[in-house]
NUBA-741536 format. One record per residue: x, y, z of N, C-alpha, C in turn; chain. Coordinates in Angstrom, 2 decimals. Layout:
N
[[X,Y,Z],[X,Y,Z],[X,Y,Z],'A'];
...
END
This chain:
251
[[-104.28,27.63,-6.67],[-104.11,26.88,-7.92],[-102.63,26.84,-8.32],'A'];
[[-102.00,28.02,-8.24],[-100.58,28.11,-8.60],[-99.74,27.28,-7.63],'A'];
[[-100.11,27.38,-6.33],[-99.38,26.64,-5.31],[-99.53,25.13,-5.53],'A'];
[[-100.77,24.73,-5.86],[-101.03,23.31,-6.13],[-100.20,22.80,-7.30],'A'];
[[-100.17,23.59,-8.38],[-99.38,23.22,-9.55],[-97.90,23.13,-9.21],'A'];
[[-97.46,24.09,-8.39],[-96.05,24.10,-7.99],[-95.70,22.85,-7.19],'A'];
[[-96.60,22.47,-6.28],[-96.37,21.25,-5.50],[-96.34,20.01,-6.37],'A'];
[[-97.25,19.99,-7.34],[-97.31,18.85,-8.27],[-96.01,18.73,-9.06],'A'];
[[-95.52,19.86,-9.57],[-94.28,19.85,-10.35],[-93.10,19.44,-9.50],'A'];
[[-93.12,19.89,-8.23],[-92.03,19.53,-7.33],[-92.02,18.03,-7.07],'A'];
[[-93.22,17.46,-6.89],[-93.31,16.02,-6.68],[-92.82,15.25,-7.90],'A'];
[[-93.23,15.73,-9.07],[-92.80,15.07,-10.31],[-91.28,15.15,-10.45],'A'];
[[-90.73,16.29,-10.10],[-89.28,16.47,-10.17],[-88.58,15.52,-9.23],'A'];
[[-89.13,15.38,-8.03],[-88.54,14.47,-7.06],[-88.57,13.03,-7.55],'A'];
[[-89.70,12.69,-8.18],[-89.84,11.33,-8.72],[-88.78,11.06,-9.78],'A'];
[[-88.58,12.05,-10.65],[-87.58,11.91,-11.72],[-86.18,11.75,-11.12],'A'];
[[-85.87,12.58,-10.13],[-84.55,12.51,-9.49],[-84.32,11.16,-8.84],'A'];
[[-85.35,10.69,-8.10],[-85.25,9.39,-7.45],[-85.07,8.28,-8.48],'A'];
[[-85.80,8.38,-9.59],[-85.71,7.37,-10.64],[-84.31,7.34,-11.25],'A'];
[[-83.75,8.55,-11.47],[-82.41,8.64,-12.04],[-81.39,8.04,-11.08],'A'];
[[-81.53,8.36,-9.80],[-80.61,7.82,-8.79],[-80.71,6.30,-8.73],'A'];
[[-81.94,5.79,-8.77],[-82.15,4.34,-8.72],[-81.54,3.65,-9.93],'A'];
[[-81.73,4.29,-11.11],[-81.17,3.74,-12.33],[-79.65,3.72,-12.26],'A'];
[[-79.08,4.82,-11.76],[-77.62,4.91,-11.65],[-77.09,3.84,-10.70],'A'];
[[-77.76,3.69,-9.54],[-77.32,2.70,-8.56],[-77.42,1.29,-9.11],'A'];
[[-78.49,1.05,-9.88],[-78.66,-0.27,-10.48],[-77.55,-0.56,-11.47],'A'];
[[-77.24,0.44,-12.32],[-76.18,0.28,-13.31],[-74.83,0.10,-12.63],'A'];
[[-74.58,0.94,-11.62],[-73.31,0.88,-10.91],[-73.14,-0.46,-10.21],'A'];
[[-74.20,-0.95,-9.59],[-74.14,-2.22,-8.87],[-73.87,-3.37,-9.81],'A'];
[[-74.58,-3.39,-10.96],[-74.40,-4.48,-11.91],[-73.01,-4.43,-12.52],'A'];
[[-72.52,-3.20,-12.80],[-71.17,-3.06,-13.37],[-70.12,-3.51,-12.36],'A'];
[[-70.30,-3.07,-11.11],[-69.36,-3.46,-10.07],[-69.37,-4.96,-9.86],'A'];
[[-70.56,-5.56,-9.89],[-70.68,-7.01,-9.73],[-69.95,-7.73,-10.86],'A'];
[[-70.12,-7.22,-12.10],[-69.47,-7.84,-13.25],[-67.95,-7.75,-13.13],'A'];
[[-67.46,-6.58,-12.70],[-66.03,-6.39,-12.54],[-65.47,-7.32,-11.47],'A'];
[[-66.17,-7.37,-10.32],[-65.71,-8.22,-9.23],[-65.76,-9.70,-9.62],'A'];
[[-66.82,-10.08,-10.35],[-66.95,-11.47,-10.78],[-65.82,-11.84,-11.72],'A'];
[[-65.53,-10.91,-12.67],[-64.45,-11.15,-13.62],[-63.11,-11.25,-12.90],'A'];
[[-62.89,-10.34,-11.95],[-61.63,-10.36,-11.20],[-61.49,-11.66,-10.41],'A'];
[[-62.61,-12.12,-9.85],[-62.59,-13.36,-9.09],[-62.27,-14.55,-9.98],'A'];
[[-62.85,-14.57,-11.17],[-62.60,-15.67,-12.10],[-61.16,-15.66,-12.58],'A'];
[[-60.61,-14.47,-12.85],[-59.22,-14.37,-13.28],[-58.29,-14.83,-12.16],'A'];
[[-58.61,-14.44,-10.93],[-57.79,-14.87,-9.80],[-57.79,-16.40,-9.69],'A'];
[[-58.92,-17.01,-9.99],[-59.02,-18.47,-9.94],[-58.09,-19.14,-10.95],'A'];
[[-57.75,-18.41,-12.02],[-56.90,-18.96,-13.07],[-55.41,-18.70,-12.81],'A'];
[[-55.10,-18.07,-11.68],[-53.71,-17.86,-11.34],[-53.00,-19.20,-11.21],'A'];
[[-51.75,-19.24,-11.66],[-51.00,-20.49,-11.66],[-50.49,-20.80,-10.26],'A'];
[[-51.01,-21.86,-9.66],[-50.59,-22.29,-8.32],[-49.87,-23.63,-8.43],'A'];
[[-48.65,-23.66,-7.92],[-47.84,-24.88,-7.98],[-47.31,-25.19,-6.60],'A'];
[[-47.52,-26.41,-6.14],[-47.00,-26.85,-4.86],[-45.62,-27.47,-5.05],'A'];
[[-44.70,-27.16,-4.17],[-43.35,-27.71,-4.26],[-43.26,-29.15,-3.78],'A'];
[[-44.25,-29.58,-3.00],[-44.19,-30.93,-2.44],[-45.30,-31.84,-2.96],'A'];
[[-45.78,-31.52,-4.19],[-46.86,-32.33,-4.74],[-46.37,-33.74,-5.02],'A'];
[[-47.29,-34.72,-5.04],[-46.89,-36.11,-5.15],[-47.66,-36.87,-6.24],'A'];
[[-48.59,-36.21,-6.91],[-49.47,-36.95,-7.82],[-48.79,-37.37,-9.12],'A'];
[[-47.80,-36.59,-9.58],[-47.15,-36.87,-10.85],[-45.64,-36.72,-10.69],'A'];
[[-44.90,-37.67,-11.23],[-43.43,-37.58,-11.19],[-42.93,-36.83,-12.41],'A'];
[[-42.32,-35.67,-12.19],[-41.89,-34.82,-13.30],[-40.39,-34.56,-13.29],'A'];
[[-39.64,-35.41,-12.61],[-38.21,-35.15,-12.47],[-37.47,-35.15,-13.80],'A'];
[[-37.85,-36.04,-14.69],[-37.15,-36.17,-15.97],[-38.11,-35.98,-17.13],'A'];
[[-38.58,-34.75,-17.32],[-39.52,-34.48,-18.40],[-38.81,-34.63,-19.75],'A'];
[[-39.43,-35.36,-20.64],[-38.85,-35.62,-21.96],[-39.61,-34.83,-23.00],'A'];
[[-38.95,-33.86,-23.62],[-39.57,-33.03,-24.66],[-38.89,-33.33,-25.99],'A'];
[[-39.68,-33.83,-26.92],[-39.16,-34.23,-28.23],[-39.23,-33.04,-29.18],'A'];
[[-38.13,-32.72,-29.81],[-38.09,-31.59,-30.75],[-38.62,-32.01,-32.12],'A'];
[[-39.67,-31.34,-32.56],[-40.26,-31.64,-33.87],[-40.75,-30.32,-34.48],'A'];
[[-39.82,-29.54,-35.01],[-40.15,-28.18,-35.47],[-41.11,-28.15,-36.66],'A'];
[[-42.02,-27.19,-36.62],[-42.82,-26.85,-37.79],[-42.05,-25.83,-38.62],'A'];
[[-42.52,-25.55,-39.82],[-41.86,-24.55,-40.66],[-41.94,-23.18,-39.99],'A'];
[[-40.79,-22.56,-39.78],[-40.75,-21.20,-39.28],[-39.69,-20.45,-40.08],'A'];
[[-39.98,-20.30,-41.36],[-39.05,-19.66,-42.28],[-39.28,-18.16,-42.34],'A'];
[[-38.64,-17.50,-43.29],[-38.78,-16.05,-43.42],[-40.23,-15.63,-43.65],'A'];
[[-40.98,-16.46,-44.40],[-42.37,-16.13,-44.67],[-43.19,-16.15,-43.39],'A'];
[[-43.01,-17.18,-42.58],[-43.80,-17.27,-41.35],[-43.41,-16.15,-40.37],'A'];
[[-42.15,-15.83,-40.31],[-41.71,-14.74,-39.45],[-42.33,-13.42,-39.91],'A'];
[[-42.34,-13.21,-41.23],[-42.94,-11.98,-41.77],[-44.44,-11.92,-41.48],'A'];
[[-45.13,-13.05,-41.63],[-46.56,-13.10,-41.34],[-46.83,-12.87,-39.85],'A'];
[[-45.94,-13.36,-39.00],[-46.08,-13.14,-37.56],[-45.96,-11.66,-37.23],'A'];
[[-45.01,-10.99,-37.85],[-44.84,-9.55,-37.64],[-46.07,-8.79,-38.12],'A'];
[[-46.62,-9.20,-39.28],[-47.82,-8.56,-39.80],[-49.00,-8.75,-38.83],'A'];
[[-49.11,-9.94,-38.29],[-50.20,-10.23,-37.35],[-50.07,-9.36,-36.11],'A'];
[[-48.87,-9.27,-35.58],[-48.64,-8.45,-34.37],[-49.00,-6.98,-34.63],'A'];
[[-48.63,-6.49,-35.81],[-48.91,-5.09,-36.13],[-50.41,-4.87,-36.30],'A'];
[[-51.08,-5.76,-37.03],[-52.51,-5.61,-37.30],[-53.35,-5.74,-36.03],'A'];
[[-53.04,-6.73,-35.21],[-53.90,-7.04,-34.07],[-53.48,-6.37,-32.77],'A'];
[[-52.19,-6.11,-32.62],[-51.70,-5.60,-31.35],[-51.04,-4.23,-31.46],'A'];
[[-50.88,-3.74,-32.70],[-50.25,-2.45,-32.89],[-48.77,-2.47,-32.58],'A'];
[[-48.15,-3.65,-32.63],[-46.72,-3.78,-32.32],[-45.93,-3.84,-33.63],'A'];
[[-45.11,-2.85,-33.85],[-44.23,-2.83,-35.01],[-42.83,-3.15,-34.53],'A'];
[[-42.34,-4.31,-34.92],[-41.07,-4.77,-34.39],[-40.38,-5.68,-35.40],'A'];
[[-39.07,-5.69,-35.34],[-38.29,-6.62,-36.15],[-38.20,-7.99,-35.48],'A'];
[[-38.70,-8.07,-34.27],[-38.62,-9.30,-33.50],[-40.01,-9.93,-33.35],'A'];
[[-40.05,-11.24,-33.14],[-41.31,-11.92,-32.82],[-41.22,-12.54,-31.42],'A'];
[[-40.28,-12.03,-30.63],[-40.07,-12.53,-29.27],[-41.19,-12.05,-28.35],'A'];
[[-41.68,-12.94,-27.50],[-42.74,-12.61,-26.55],[-42.22,-12.76,-25.12],'A'];
[[-42.95,-12.17,-24.19],[-42.70,-12.34,-22.76],[-43.90,-13.08,-22.19],'A'];
[[-43.79,-14.38,-21.93],[-44.97,-15.17,-21.53],[-45.48,-14.80,-20.14],'A'];
[[-46.80,-14.64,-20.06],[-47.49,-14.43,-18.78],[-48.58,-15.47,-18.55],'A'];
[[-48.94,-16.20,-19.61],[-50.06,-17.15,-19.55],[-49.67,-18.44,-20.27],'A'];
[[-50.13,-19.56,-19.77],[-50.09,-20.81,-20.52],[-51.52,-21.16,-20.87],'A'];
[[-51.78,-21.41,-22.15],[-53.13,-21.75,-22.61],[-53.14,-23.20,-23.09],'A'];
[[-54.01,-24.00,-22.50],[-54.16,-25.40,-22.89],[-55.31,-25.53,-23.88],'A'];
[[-55.09,-26.35,-24.91],[-56.06,-26.54,-26.00],[-56.27,-28.04,-26.24],'A'];
[[-57.33,-28.34,-27.01],[-57.37,-29.62,-27.69],[-57.44,-29.36,-29.19],'A'];
[[-57.08,-30.36,-29.98],[-56.91,-30.14,-31.42],[-58.19,-30.36,-32.23],'A'];
[[-59.12,-31.14,-31.69],[-60.30,-31.61,-32.43],[-59.90,-32.41,-33.66],'A'];
[[-58.73,-32.99,-33.60],[-58.21,-33.90,-34.64],[-57.78,-35.18,-33.92],'A'];
[[-58.03,-36.32,-34.51],[-57.91,-37.58,-33.76],[-56.50,-38.11,-33.60],'A'];
[[-55.55,-37.66,-34.44],[-54.22,-38.25,-34.34],[-53.12,-37.19,-34.47],'A'];
[[-51.94,-37.55,-34.02],[-50.81,-36.63,-33.97],[-50.38,-36.18,-35.37],'A'];
[[-50.24,-37.11,-36.29],[-49.72,-36.78,-37.62],[-50.60,-35.76,-38.33],'A'];
[[-51.91,-35.97,-38.29],[-52.83,-35.04,-38.96],[-52.76,-33.65,-38.33],'A'];
[[-52.64,-33.61,-37.01],[-52.54,-32.32,-36.31],[-51.25,-31.62,-36.70],'A'];
[[-50.16,-32.35,-36.67],[-48.86,-31.77,-37.01],[-48.88,-31.20,-38.43],'A'];
[[-49.52,-31.91,-39.34],[-49.59,-31.45,-40.73],[-50.39,-30.15,-40.87],'A'];
[[-51.36,-29.94,-39.97],[-52.12,-28.68,-39.98],[-51.23,-27.52,-39.55],'A'];
[[-50.46,-27.73,-38.51],[-49.62,-26.66,-37.98],[-48.37,-26.39,-38.82],'A'];
[[-47.94,-27.37,-39.58],[-46.63,-27.31,-40.24],[-46.44,-26.14,-41.20],'A'];
[[-47.37,-25.85,-42.12],[-47.13,-24.78,-43.10],[-47.15,-23.39,-42.47],'A'];
[[-46.57,-22.44,-43.17],[-46.53,-21.05,-42.70],[-47.86,-20.33,-42.90],'A'];
[[-48.61,-20.72,-43.95],[-49.81,-19.98,-44.36],[-51.08,-20.71,-43.92],'A'];
[[-52.03,-19.95,-43.40],[-53.31,-20.49,-42.96],[-54.08,-21.09,-44.13],'A'];
[[-54.72,-22.22,-43.89],[-55.48,-22.89,-44.95],[-56.78,-23.45,-44.38],'A'];
[[-57.87,-23.20,-45.11],[-59.17,-23.82,-44.81],[-59.66,-23.52,-43.40],'A'];
[[-59.54,-22.24,-42.98],[-60.06,-21.83,-41.67],[-60.85,-20.55,-41.85],'A'];
[[-62.06,-20.67,-42.37],[-62.89,-19.50,-42.65],[-63.27,-18.76,-41.37],'A'];
[[-63.27,-19.46,-40.23],[-63.68,-18.83,-38.98],[-62.69,-17.77,-38.50],'A'];
[[-61.41,-17.91,-38.88],[-60.40,-16.94,-38.42],[-59.58,-16.35,-39.56],'A'];
[[-59.96,-16.65,-40.79],[-59.16,-16.17,-41.93],[-59.13,-14.66,-42.03],'A'];
[[-60.18,-13.99,-41.54],[-60.19,-12.52,-41.59],[-59.09,-11.93,-40.72],'A'];
[[-58.55,-12.74,-39.82],[-57.50,-12.26,-38.93],[-56.12,-12.22,-39.55],'A'];
[[-55.99,-12.79,-40.76],[-54.70,-12.76,-41.43],[-54.29,-14.13,-41.95],'A'];
[[-53.20,-14.15,-42.70],[-52.75,-15.37,-43.37],[-51.77,-16.21,-42.56],'A'];
[[-51.37,-15.72,-41.39],[-50.46,-16.50,-40.54],[-51.16,-17.78,-40.09],'A'];
[[-50.49,-18.91,-40.27],[-51.10,-20.18,-39.90],[-51.17,-20.32,-38.38],'A'];
[[-52.14,-21.08,-37.93],[-52.25,-21.39,-36.50],[-51.10,-22.32,-36.11],'A'];
[[-50.75,-22.28,-34.84],[-49.69,-23.14,-34.34],[-49.76,-23.15,-32.82],'A'];
[[-48.84,-23.85,-32.21],[-48.70,-23.86,-30.76],[-47.24,-24.17,-30.48],'A'];
[[-46.83,-23.91,-29.29],[-45.43,-24.18,-28.93],[-45.20,-25.66,-28.67],'A'];
[[-46.25,-26.33,-28.13],[-46.13,-27.74,-27.81],[-47.37,-28.50,-28.29],'A'];
[[-47.15,-29.77,-28.60],[-48.23,-30.67,-28.99],[-48.07,-31.96,-28.20],'A'];
[[-49.10,-32.30,-27.43],[-49.06,-33.48,-26.56],[-49.92,-34.58,-27.18],'A'];
[[-49.29,-35.71,-27.48],[-50.01,-36.84,-28.08],[-50.81,-37.57,-27.01],'A'];
[[-51.65,-38.47,-27.45],[-52.57,-39.13,-26.53],[-51.86,-40.07,-25.55],'A'];
[[-50.64,-40.48,-25.89],[-49.87,-41.31,-24.97],[-49.03,-40.48,-24.00],'A'];
[[-49.19,-39.17,-24.06],[-48.49,-38.29,-23.14],[-47.15,-37.79,-23.63],'A'];
[[-46.72,-38.19,-24.80],[-45.46,-37.70,-25.34],[-45.59,-36.21,-25.70],'A'];
[[-44.59,-35.45,-25.33],[-44.61,-34.00,-25.54],[-43.66,-33.63,-26.68],'A'];
[[-44.19,-32.92,-27.65],[-43.40,-32.47,-28.79],[-43.34,-30.95,-28.80],'A'];
[[-42.14,-30.41,-28.96],[-41.99,-28.96,-29.08],[-41.92,-28.60,-30.56],'A'];
[[-42.81,-27.69,-30.97],[-42.95,-27.33,-32.38],[-42.18,-26.07,-32.76],'A'];
[[-41.89,-25.22,-31.79],[-41.26,-23.93,-32.06],[-40.68,-23.38,-30.76],'A'];
[[-39.83,-22.36,-30.83],[-39.26,-21.77,-29.61],[-40.35,-21.19,-28.71],'A'];
[[-40.19,-21.35,-27.42],[-41.22,-20.90,-26.48],[-41.31,-19.39,-26.38],'A'];
[[-40.28,-18.68,-26.81],[-40.33,-17.21,-26.72],[-40.62,-16.54,-28.05],'A'];
[[-41.12,-17.31,-29.02],[-41.62,-16.75,-30.27],[-43.14,-16.78,-30.26],'A'];
[[-43.76,-15.83,-30.94],[-45.21,-15.76,-30.95],[-45.83,-16.82,-31.86],'A'];
[[-46.79,-17.55,-31.31],[-47.60,-18.50,-32.08],[-49.03,-17.99,-32.14],'A'];
[[-49.72,-18.34,-33.21],[-51.13,-17.94,-33.35],[-52.01,-19.06,-32.81],'A'];
[[-52.47,-18.92,-31.59],[-53.30,-19.97,-30.98],[-54.45,-19.43,-30.14],'A'];
[[-54.35,-18.18,-29.65],[-55.39,-17.63,-28.78],[-55.59,-16.15,-29.09],'A'];
[[-56.75,-15.80,-29.63],[-57.05,-14.41,-29.97],[-56.83,-13.50,-28.76],'A'];
[[-56.16,-12.40,-29.00],[-55.98,-11.39,-27.95],[-54.83,-11.62,-27.00],'A'];
[[-54.33,-12.87,-26.94],[-53.31,-13.21,-25.95],[-52.04,-13.80,-26.55],'A'];
[[-51.99,-13.90,-27.88],[-50.85,-14.57,-28.51],[-49.50,-13.96,-28.12],'A'];
[[-49.49,-12.67,-27.88],[-48.22,-12.00,-27.62],[-47.75,-12.16,-26.18],'A'];
[[-48.56,-12.81,-25.35],[-48.17,-13.01,-23.95],[-48.38,-14.46,-23.51],'A'];
[[-48.64,-15.37,-24.45],[-49.05,-16.72,-24.05],[-48.27,-17.82,-24.76],'A'];
[[-48.02,-18.89,-24.01],[-47.47,-20.12,-24.57],[-48.64,-21.08,-24.78],'A'];
[[-48.73,-21.64,-25.98],[-49.84,-22.53,-26.32],[-49.44,-24.00,-26.26],'A'];
[[-50.30,-24.81,-25.65],[-50.09,-26.25,-25.55],[-51.31,-26.95,-26.13],'A'];
[[-51.12,-27.64,-27.24],[-52.22,-28.38,-27.88],[-52.18,-29.84,-27.44],'A'];
[[-53.36,-30.43,-27.27],[-53.49,-31.83,-26.91],[-54.33,-32.55,-27.97],'A'];
[[-53.80,-33.63,-28.49],[-54.49,-34.38,-29.54],[-55.78,-34.98,-28.98],'A'];
[[-56.91,-34.63,-29.59],[-58.19,-35.17,-29.15],[-59.28,-34.11,-29.17],'A'];
[[-60.40,-34.44,-28.56],[-61.52,-33.51,-28.52],[-62.33,-33.48,-29.79],'A'];
[[-62.27,-34.53,-30.60],[-63.01,-34.57,-31.86],[-64.51,-34.49,-31.57],'A'];
[[-65.17,-33.57,-32.27],[-66.61,-33.40,-32.06],[-66.96,-32.79,-30.72],'A'];
[[-65.97,-32.20,-30.05],[-66.23,-31.58,-28.76],[-66.29,-32.55,-27.59],'A'];
[[-65.89,-33.81,-27.83],[-65.89,-34.81,-26.76],[-64.74,-34.56,-25.80],'A'];
[[-65.01,-34.63,-24.51],[-63.95,-34.48,-23.51],[-63.27,-35.84,-23.32],'A'];
[[-62.36,-36.13,-24.24],[-61.76,-37.47,-24.25],[-60.24,-37.45,-24.07],'A'];
[[-59.69,-36.35,-23.59],[-58.25,-36.31,-23.38],[-57.87,-37.30,-22.28],'A'];
[[-56.68,-37.86,-22.38],[-56.30,-39.01,-21.57],[-55.60,-38.62,-20.27],'A'];
[[-55.51,-39.60,-19.37],[-54.78,-39.40,-18.12],[-53.32,-39.12,-18.40],'A'];
[[-52.77,-39.78,-19.42],[-51.37,-39.53,-19.79],[-51.18,-38.08,-20.23],'A'];
[[-52.17,-37.52,-20.91],[-52.08,-36.12,-21.32],[-52.20,-35.18,-20.12],'A'];
[[-53.07,-35.52,-19.17],[-53.16,-34.72,-17.94],[-51.79,-34.65,-17.28],'A'];
[[-51.16,-35.82,-17.07],[-49.88,-35.87,-16.39],[-48.79,-35.12,-17.16],'A'];
[[-48.82,-35.26,-18.48],[-47.83,-34.57,-19.31],[-47.99,-33.06,-19.22],'A'];
[[-49.24,-32.59,-19.20],[-49.49,-31.16,-19.08],[-49.05,-30.62,-17.73],'A'];
[[-49.28,-31.40,-16.68],[-48.83,-31.00,-15.34],[-47.32,-30.80,-15.34],'A'];
[[-46.60,-31.76,-15.88],[-45.13,-31.67,-15.91],[-44.65,-30.53,-16.79],'A'];
[[-45.32,-30.35,-17.92],[-44.91,-29.29,-18.84],[-45.15,-27.91,-18.24],'A'];
[[-46.26,-27.74,-17.57],[-46.55,-26.45,-16.92],[-45.51,-26.14,-15.85],'A'];
[[-45.18,-27.15,-15.06],[-44.15,-26.96,-14.03],[-42.81,-26.57,-14.66],'A'];
[[-42.47,-27.23,-15.72],[-41.21,-26.95,-16.44],[-41.20,-25.53,-16.98],'A'];
[[-42.31,-25.10,-17.60],[-42.38,-23.77,-18.19],[-42.34,-22.67,-17.13],'A'];
[[-42.98,-22.93,-16.00],[-42.95,-21.94,-14.92],[-41.53,-21.71,-14.42],'A'];
[[-40.74,-22.79,-14.37],[-39.34,-22.64,-13.97],[-38.55,-21.85,-15.01],'A'];
[[-38.88,-22.08,-16.29],[-38.19,-21.37,-17.36],[-38.57,-19.89,-17.41],'A'];
[[-39.85,-19.62,-17.09],[-40.38,-18.25,-17.19],[-41.12,-17.89,-15.90],'A'];
[[-40.42,-17.33,-14.93],[-41.08,-16.90,-13.69],[-42.17,-15.85,-13.92],'A'];
[[-42.16,-15.21,-15.11],[-43.18,-14.20,-15.43],[-44.56,-14.80,-15.65],'A'];
[[-44.64,-16.11,-15.84],[-45.94,-16.75,-16.09],[-46.80,-16.66,-14.85],'A'];
[[-47.99,-16.08,-15.01],[-48.91,-15.84,-13.89],[-50.15,-16.72,-13.92],'A'];
[[-50.58,-17.15,-15.12],[-51.87,-17.81,-15.24],[-51.78,-19.09,-16.06],'A'];
[[-52.64,-20.03,-15.71],[-52.87,-21.24,-16.48],[-54.34,-21.28,-16.83],'A'];
[[-54.67,-21.31,-18.12],[-56.08,-21.27,-18.51],[-56.37,-22.30,-19.59],'A'];
[[-57.64,-22.70,-19.65],[-58.12,-23.44,-20.80],[-58.51,-22.44,-21.87],'A'];
[[-58.45,-22.85,-23.12],[-58.78,-21.95,-24.23],[-60.16,-21.33,-24.05],'A'];
[[-61.09,-22.10,-23.51],[-62.46,-21.61,-23.34],[-62.55,-20.45,-22.36],'A'];
[[-61.50,-20.23,-21.57],[-61.50,-19.18,-20.56],[-60.86,-17.88,-21.04],'A'];
[[-60.35,-17.86,-22.26],[-59.53,-16.72,-22.68],[-60.29,-15.40,-22.72],'A'];
[[-61.59,-15.44,-22.97],[-62.39,-14.22,-23.03],[-62.46,-13.48,-21.70],'A'];
[[-62.16,-14.17,-20.61],[-62.17,-13.52,-19.29],[-61.10,-12.44,-19.18],'A'];
[[-60.13,-12.49,-20.08],[-59.03,-11.53,-20.01],[-59.26,-10.28,-20.83],'A'];
[[-60.40,-10.21,-21.52],[-60.73,-8.94,-22.19],[-60.86,-7.85,-21.14],'A'];
[[-60.41,-6.67,-21.49],[-60.43,-5.51,-20.59],[-59.41,-5.64,-19.45],'A'];
[[-58.44,-6.54,-19.60],[-57.31,-6.58,-18.67],[-56.07,-6.09,-19.41],'A'];
[[-55.01,-5.86,-18.67],[-53.78,-5.33,-19.26],[-53.12,-6.34,-20.19],'A'];
[[-53.44,-7.62,-20.06],[-52.82,-8.63,-20.90],[-53.50,-8.79,-22.25],'A'];
[[-54.72,-8.32,-22.37],[-55.48,-8.42,-23.63],[-55.02,-7.32,-24.57],'A'];
[[-54.63,-7.70,-25.81],[-54.06,-6.72,-26.73],[-54.82,-6.58,-28.05],'A'];
[[-55.85,-7.38,-28.27],[-56.55,-7.36,-29.55],[-57.20,-6.00,-29.82],'A'];
[[-56.90,-5.42,-30.99],[-57.43,-4.11,-31.35],[-58.82,-4.19,-31.97],'A'];
[[-59.17,-5.34,-32.56],[-60.46,-5.51,-33.21],[-61.44,-6.15,-32.22],'A'];
[[-62.37,-5.36,-31.71],[-63.30,-5.86,-30.70],[-64.25,-6.92,-31.24],'A'];
[[-64.39,-7.02,-32.55],[-65.28,-8.00,-33.16],[-64.58,-9.32,-33.48],'A'];
[[-63.27,-9.35,-33.29],[-62.51,-10.56,-33.60],[-62.46,-11.44,-32.35],'A'];
[[-63.41,-12.36,-32.28],[-63.54,-13.21,-31.10],[-64.36,-14.44,-31.48],'A'];
[[-63.93,-15.60,-31.04],[-64.68,-16.83,-31.30],[-64.85,-17.60,-30.00],'A'];
[[-66.04,-18.17,-29.80],[-66.32,-18.94,-28.58],[-65.61,-20.29,-28.66],'A'];
[[-65.02,-20.71,-27.57],[-64.30,-21.98,-27.51],[-64.75,-22.80,-26.31],'A'];
[[-64.50,-24.10,-26.35],[-64.79,-24.92,-25.17],[-63.67,-25.92,-24.88],'A'];
[[-62.55,-25.79,-25.60],[-61.42,-26.67,-25.35],[-60.54,-26.13,-24.21],'A'];
[[-59.86,-27.00,-23.51],[-59.76,-28.46,-23.67],[-60.74,-29.23,-22.78],'A'];
[[-61.84,-28.56,-22.41],[-62.84,-29.17,-21.53],[-62.58,-28.79,-20.09],'A'];
[[-63.66,-28.52,-19.36],[-63.53,-28.09,-17.96],[-62.92,-29.18,-17.08],'A'];
[[-63.26,-30.43,-17.36],[-62.72,-31.52,-16.55],[-61.22,-31.61,-16.70],'A'];
[[-60.73,-31.49,-17.92],[-59.29,-31.61,-18.16],[-58.51,-30.51,-17.46],'A'];
[[-58.94,-29.27,-17.63],[-58.20,-28.16,-17.03],[-58.20,-28.26,-15.52],'A'];
[[-59.30,-28.75,-14.94],[-59.36,-28.89,-13.48],[-58.42,-29.99,-13.01],'A'];
[[-58.34,-31.08,-13.77],[-57.43,-32.17,-13.41],[-55.98,-31.70,-13.45],'A'];
[[-55.64,-30.86,-14.44],[-54.28,-30.35,-14.52],[-54.01,-29.42,-13.35],'A'];
[[-54.95,-28.54,-13.04],[-54.76,-27.63,-11.90],[-54.62,-28.41,-10.59],'A'];
[[-55.44,-29.43,-10.43],[-55.34,-30.25,-9.23],[-53.99,-30.96,-9.15],'A'];
[[-53.52,-31.42,-10.31],[-52.24,-32.14,-10.35],[-51.05,-31.27,-9.99],'A'];
[[-51.20,-29.97,-10.12],[-50.11,-29.05,-9.80],[-49.98,-28.77,-8.31],'A'];
[[-51.04,-29.04,-7.58],[-51.02,-28.66,-6.15],[-51.22,-29.86,-5.22],'A'];
[[-51.47,-31.05,-5.74],[-51.70,-32.21,-4.86],[-50.63,-33.28,-5.10],'A'];
END
């Protein structure tokens, strides 16, 4: 009887051990798969530029200077944002770019978009207002005819992409109202030329991403956001647009 009970307990113990091992292997496999998948997706976003591409002529890129307000108030708000979100206490708002992020504005025309970015203080954005009073902006704004406007210095921090602002240059494209993928061929070509230009200016740039892809960089060394709950889902500038720009850089 005692021997039988002992055998039974041993079998039960073995079952428990096997179950624990199986559970561990399942968790480890799924975690490893997630890590590898994420790494693969990030690798896909690496900036690849061909020196002999022929699809777009970028020899004489024309960048029109049209500064937004970047006064003492906006600089102070930028410093506050960096401290709150990234833990960076600095007298400077200078960044070291590693990523270019392409966006769409969801506004139909250039003037209305520019007016949104122009002030120093955020207005009427309940979705991100908890993140601070610094207004959203981008370094460049591309109109629907392909004209490129520079809104601020490329090595100053702009508020355009949660978690990556301190390492990213933002490029906004007029369009995408209602989530429609309606950005133009002229905008594709302008973005191709602008990306090439920026890569020459900043060899540190490693990645080109659409705004909708930014979450892939969580848990990487480039992600700096301290608030794990501060995140919003995006779909700009559309998968078709970002692929056309990537193709234009290598063909």
